[in-house]
N, C-alpha and C positions, 0 to 999 in steps of 0.2 A: 620514632624516627631515630635515623643514625646520627650520633653526633662526632664530628671529628675534634677530637680531644685537643690537638695542637691548634687548629684554627680557632676554637674556642678561647684558649688561654692567651692567644695573641691579641685578642680583643682587650684584653685586661691589662696589658703593658708588660714590665718588666717581671722578672721571677721574684724580686725582692717584692713587689707590689702585691703580686699575688699571694707570696708567703704572709704577708702582713694583714690580709683579708680575713676577717672572721668566717666560720662556717654558713652562717645566715646571709654574709654578704655575697659568697661565691654562690650559694644556691638561686638568691635573687638573680644575679648576674646570669647564671645558667638559664633561668625561665626567659629572661629577657632576650639572650642569645637564640633560644628554641623558637620564640614569638617571631622573632625577625627572620629566621630562616623558614618558617612558615609562608610569610610576606612574601619572600622571594621565590617561593615554590613555582615551578615553570607552569604556564597556562596548559590546560588540556589540548591535546594536538589536533589540529583540525583534522576534519574527516577527509578523506581522500576522495570521495565522492558524495554528492549531495542525496540528501535522504528522498527527494522526489525523483530522482533518475529511474527510469523505467527497469523493471528486472531484468529483463533481455539484455540490458545494456552494462549490467554489474549493480544495478541500485539494490539497496536492502528492503526485505519485506517491512511492512509497517511496525512487526515487532523486533526488527533490527536484523534478521536474518539475512546473509546474502547468499544466493545460489553463485555455485561456480560458473564462470564465463566458459564455455565449452565450443568447439568446432560444430556448426551447424549443416544440416544437411542441405543440399541445394533444394529449390522449391520447383514445382513443375511449371510449365512455360505458361499455362493459365490457371493460376492457383484457385481454388477453392477457399469457403470458410473451414471446412474440414481439414484442409492442408495447412491452414495457419494454425488453425488449434492443435495439430498434432506436431508442426515441425517450426513453429515460432512462438515459443512461449516457454517458461520454467516450468517444471513440474509442479511447485508448490502452487502456482496459480492455477494451472490447468486442472489439477486434481481438485481445487477448491471450487471452481464453477462448474464442473463435472457432478462434485457431490452436491451444490446448490441445486442445479437442474434436477439431479436424481431424487432428491428431497421431494422438490415440488412436484414432480412426477407420480412420486409413490403417494402423496397426498391428494392426489386426484386435480391438481390444477389444472387450467385451460392450457391448449398448447402453448398459445403467445405468451403466459406467463413462465412456463418451462423455458423456453425460447430466451426471454429475458433474463432469467437466472443463468442462463448458460453464457449470455454475452455481457452481463453488466460488469465484470471486472477483468475482461481480457485486456483492456486497455491498460492495465497495470503493468503489463509487459514494456508497453511505451511510454508512459508518463503517469505519476500517481497524484499530485496536486489536482484538486477539481477533477477526479477521475470522471464522477458522474458525469461532468458535461463532457468530457474529452469522448467519454466511450459513447455517449449519445449521439455525438457528432458523428463519430466513425462509424457508426451502423444507420445512421438515418436514412441514407439511400436506399437501403437494402430490406427494411423492415418497416411494419407500419406506424403510424404516427403515434398510436397508443403505446407499443413496446419501446421506441426511442423516449418518449415521454416519462415513461416509468423508469427507465435506466437513468435517464438525466436526473430524476428528482428523488432517486433511493438516496443518494448521497446525503442530501439533508435530514432526509427522514431517519437516518441511521441514529441520529443523536438525540431522537425524542420518542418515549415510550408510548405504546399502544395498548393499554390492557385489554381492549376489545377483542384483539386477534393473539392475547399472548406474549406481545414482544416488549421486552425490557431493555433497559440502557445495558449494552454489553459490559460485561466485567473487563473485557480485553480493551476497552476503550478508556477504563479506568486507569490501567496499566501504561496506556500509551500517552494519553494526554493529560493523567493526573485526577484526582478527585474531585477539585473546584473547577475543573476546565468548563467554560462557557462558549459554545460556539460563535463564530464570528456574525456580526449582524446580517451579512448578506444569506449565510446559512439557516438563520431563524426565518428572515422574511420569507426565503423560499419555501421553508417548512410550512408557513402559515398561509402563502398562496396555495401549495399542494394540498393541504388539509382540506381545503374547500372546493377541490377540483373534482369533476367526476371520475377521474381515473386516478384519484388519491389510492383506492384499495390495490390496484394493480401495480403501483411503486411500492406501497407497504409490504406488499406479499414477497419481494424481492427481499426484503430485510429480514422478513420472518424466516425464508428460507437459508440465507446468509447465516444464520445463527448457528444451523445445523451442518454447516459446511465446512468446520474445522475438525472434523474427526480424525486423529492421527491413525494412519495403517490402512485406511480405508481407500480402495482402489475403483475408481467408476470408468468405464468405458465410454467412448465417444458414439459407438455403434447404435445404442437404443435411441439416440436423438437423431439419427442421421435424416428418417422420415419426417419427422417434425421440422428440421432445417429445411429440407427438401419444400416442403409446403408452405413456409413462412419467411424463409429468407431469399431475396431475389439474385439469385447469383449471377453477376453478369458473364456474358458468353466470353468476352476477352480475357476474363480474369480479374480478380481485385488487384487495384493496383494498376489496371492497364484500362480501365474503361472510360477515363475522362472525367470522372466524378470530381466534385470538390474535395474530396477526401482521399483521393487515389493515393496522395503522396502519403497518407499515414500510413496503410498498407506496404507501400514501396519502403518506406523507412524501416518497417520490421522485417520486410524480405530482405533488405542489404543493409543490416545494423553496423557493418565493419565498414562501409564507403566512407572515407575520409572527408568528403564533401559532398 
């Protein structure tokens, strides 16, 4: 700590008072002064953007990294899912979901599981809190009920190990949430519900392939997944965002992230 000598001496009184003090008294006074300065230390600067802000809007990743806000390419008149994956997402999230889907495909998972892995975290570009629910809602009109259910419930399952498939609590979560973190009651109850459901393993496998989807330097192309998307994603002919679905506004928000209103 830097000590302003003049400011410290001024707290003691006149020069005569300081001269009369013993070395021990001066040391005690200095210690008290330093403690008082610590108490006056300015509070941490508040964040200029909330952690839950979507990555496309400048929000940080769960580990605190913020992708630069860059100019975006215009979207096609009738945008498809592939258009959104290519043109409306940050590189970090895009690489993550492509790696996740790639690992699922490599391990021989069913096509719907591969699709769920590809879609499960795309919504992080828009919103982070409760992303499992947001993501399932966003994809629900266009995928099977099983895929949306798996996406919705993977969020709660992440916090609970399942040795039967080799899933352990992620070390990343220890760094993000802390060693003694306990999930909120609604997360716990969602996990307990999902654990007994017939589609439990479909959601669980998203978390299994999530663990393999943070490899730095690995680049995966969207090309191998286009046939799977074609078979299992109901692309609206009007284009995502213009089909009048209950979630069209979510796609438009990503399409026009710079609109002021």
